[in-house]
N, C-alpha and C positions, 0 to 999 in steps of 0.2 A: 504493499500500499505506500510506503514512503517513497518507493521508485516512481510509482505512478503520480503521486503528489508533485515530485520533482519535475517529471515531464511536463505535466499541466502547468506548474510555474513558469517553466522556461518558455513554453509556448505563449502564455499570457503576457510575459515581459516583452517577448519578440514582437508580438502583434502590437502591443501598446507602444512600443519604440517606433515601430513603422508607421503607426497612425499619427504620432506626434511630429514625425519628421515629414511625411507626405501629405497627411489630411489636413492638417491645420491651415494650410496656406489657402484653402479654398473652403474652409470651415464645413468640411464633411462632404462636400461634393467632389466629383471625380475631376481628373486633370482636364482643363479645357482645351478645346481644339484651337489650332492656330486661327487667327482671325484672316478674313478674306483679304487678298491683295487689293481688291478694289476699295476696301474700307479705309479711308483716310486717316492718317494720324493727326489728331489735333495738337498734341503736345508730347513731348518725351524727355526723359531726363532721369538722373539718379535720385532715389529717395531711400530712407531707411524706414523699414515696416517693423512694427512690434508684433512678434509672433504671439498668438492667442494663449499659448498653454505655458511656454517657457519664460515669456515676457522679456526676452532678450530681442536685441535690434539685428536685422539683416538689411544689408545693403543690396539693392535691387534696381533693375533698370525698368523703368515705368513707361508704359505707352498708353496715352489716352486715346480712344477711338470713339465712335459713334455713341454708345451708351454702355461702354465697358472700360474698366481701367485694368490693362493687363500688366502683368509684372514678370521679368525674365532674370536669369542669372547674370547675364551680361548683354552687351549691345549686339552680339554676334548670334545670339540665340534666335532661333525662328519658332521654337515651340515654347509657349509660355508656361511658367511654373503655376500660375494661377491667375484669377481675375476677380474684380470687385464689380458686381452689376450695380450700376448707378441709378437705374430707374426707380423713383420714389425715394431717394435718399436725400439727405441733407449733408453739407460739408461746412464745418465750422472752424475758424481759427481759434487756437487755445492760447489763454493768456500766459505770457512767459512767466516762469518761475524765477525770481532773481537768485535763489540759490543754486539754480542750474543754468548759467548763461550759455548761450550758443545753441539752445534746444529750441527749433524752430518748428512747433508741433501744430498739426491740424488734424481733424478727424473725419471720417466719412460715416455717418450713422444711417444704417439701414431704416427705411420708412415702410408705409403701407401701399397705398394706392398710386401714388405719383401725382395726384391731383392736390398738391398742397395739403396733404394730410399729415400736418405736424404733431398730432397728438398720439397716433398709433406708431410710435417710434420703438425699435428694439433698444434693449439696453447694451447690446453688443456692437461695439464700434470698431472700425479699422483706424489704428493710430499710426500716423505717418510723420516723418520728420525730414525737413528740407535742410539744405546747406545753409541758407541765409534767410532773413525776413523778406527780402524781395522775391526770392525764389518761392518761398511759401505763399505769399500772396498771388504770385502768378499761378501757381498751381490751383489754389482755391477759386480763383476767378475763372480759369479755364474749366475745371471741373463743374462749377456752379453754372456755367454757360451751357454745358452739355445737359446738365440736368433740367434747367429751366427754360431753355429756349423753345421747347415744344408748348410751353404755357406763356409764352410772352416775356419771359426773363432772360437773365443773361445778356443784357443788351450793352454792358460796359465792355468793350474790345470786339463787339459783334459787327459784322459787315452792315453798313447803313441801309443798303438795298434789303437785306434779309429782316431788319427791324421793320422797316416801312412796309414791307410786303405783308408781314404777319399783322401788323395793326390795321391794315386796309380791310381785314375781315371784318372789323366793326365800324367801317365808315371811311368816308374819303380822307386822305391824308396826304400831305406833301412832305412833312418832316415827322421824326418820332415824337411821340407824346411828351417825353421828358423835355425835348427841345422847346416845344410849343409851350409847355407848361412854364419852363424857366424863363422864356422870353416874355410871356404875358405877365408874369409876376414882376420882372425887372422893369417893364414898361410901367406897371401901375405903382410900384412902390420905390423904384430905385433910380429913376432919371436924374433926380437932383441929389443923389448920394455921392458925397466926395469919395474918391478913390474907388470907384466902382471897377470890378475887374482887375483892380491893383491891389487892393487889400484883401488879405485871406479871410476866409469865413472860419466858422468853428470846425476844427478838423474832426471831431468825433461826431458831430451832427452830419457833416458831409459823409462820413464813412457810413453812418446809419441809413442815410437816404440812398446811398449807393447800393448798399445791401438790400434794402426794401425793393428797388427798381429790379435789381438783379434776380430777386426772388419771385418776380412777377407781380408784385403789388404796385399800386399806383398812388403813392402818398401825396396828399394835398398840402399846399403851403396856405398859412393863414397870415393874419396881420402880425402875429408874433413872430413870424419866421424871419430871421436875419437875412436881408437881401445880399449881403456878401458871401453868406453860406450857399444861396442859390447860384450865385454867379461862379463860386468856386466848383459847384456841382456841374454846372454846364461846361466850364473850362476842362474839367476832368473828363467828362464824357467826350468832348471833342478831341481831346489830347490821346485818348485811348483807342479811338477809331483806327481800324487797320489800314485804311486807306486816307489820303489827304482830302480835305473838304475843298481846296482849291486845286485848279488844274495845274499840272506841273509848268505850263507855259508862264504862270503868273509868278513862278518863283525867280525866273531868270531876271537879270538885271544888267545892263538897261533894257527895259522892257520894249517890245516893238512899238508899242503906242506912246512911248515916251515923248517921242518928237511931236506926236500929234497933241499932246498935253500941253507941251511948252508952247506950241504955236497957238493953241486955243486960249491959254492964260496970258499971252502977250497983249 
């Protein structure tokens, strides 16, 4: 009986060790298949991922695609070690711990339906660490854009045409709602404001408004809203557009119309 017990114990230990090494990366699911070559990579780079059981950190090459975040052992691998389904998830920046400098953490929290259901969240989150604060913020914005773009969110860093095309489902529109909302508010409240577009707004409020728009919400400005905050939000949106708002010909100097302008003003 002792021999049988030892055999069973060795089998149990071996199976548990294998499940810890192979299974935890996909939280109990089988190893995912390679993504299609036609599936465009939205973002790629190195991140550290905390293992769910051992709680240690593993450096992995992450590739963000349409609605999945794949991770590989290195850049040359074609078969992913695992993936994080993003449909219905939330992504949150985590407050830095002053006792642990250099740990730029964010989490992906599995959700419910994907329709802004923020109450039915799982307690089990994927914890990731970036190399820097800027890198972490870039990842959060890219993942948030993938999650919320189908619901009208993720507009910061999104192509202007894509944003307008989605918002036209709800009525005629020449510019994104955020732009119209900011411009209308500035016209009503800020044309006599000194230092408009030069003085910065409240950084924490700008971040809150950005996060709200990126999550598909449409926050309204009221009389208590600081006009410099709204102007900073508009500048941030325009600055993060992937394409310039002005045609490249307008960048060249002297401009082809410079001669005409000088003649007209003479």
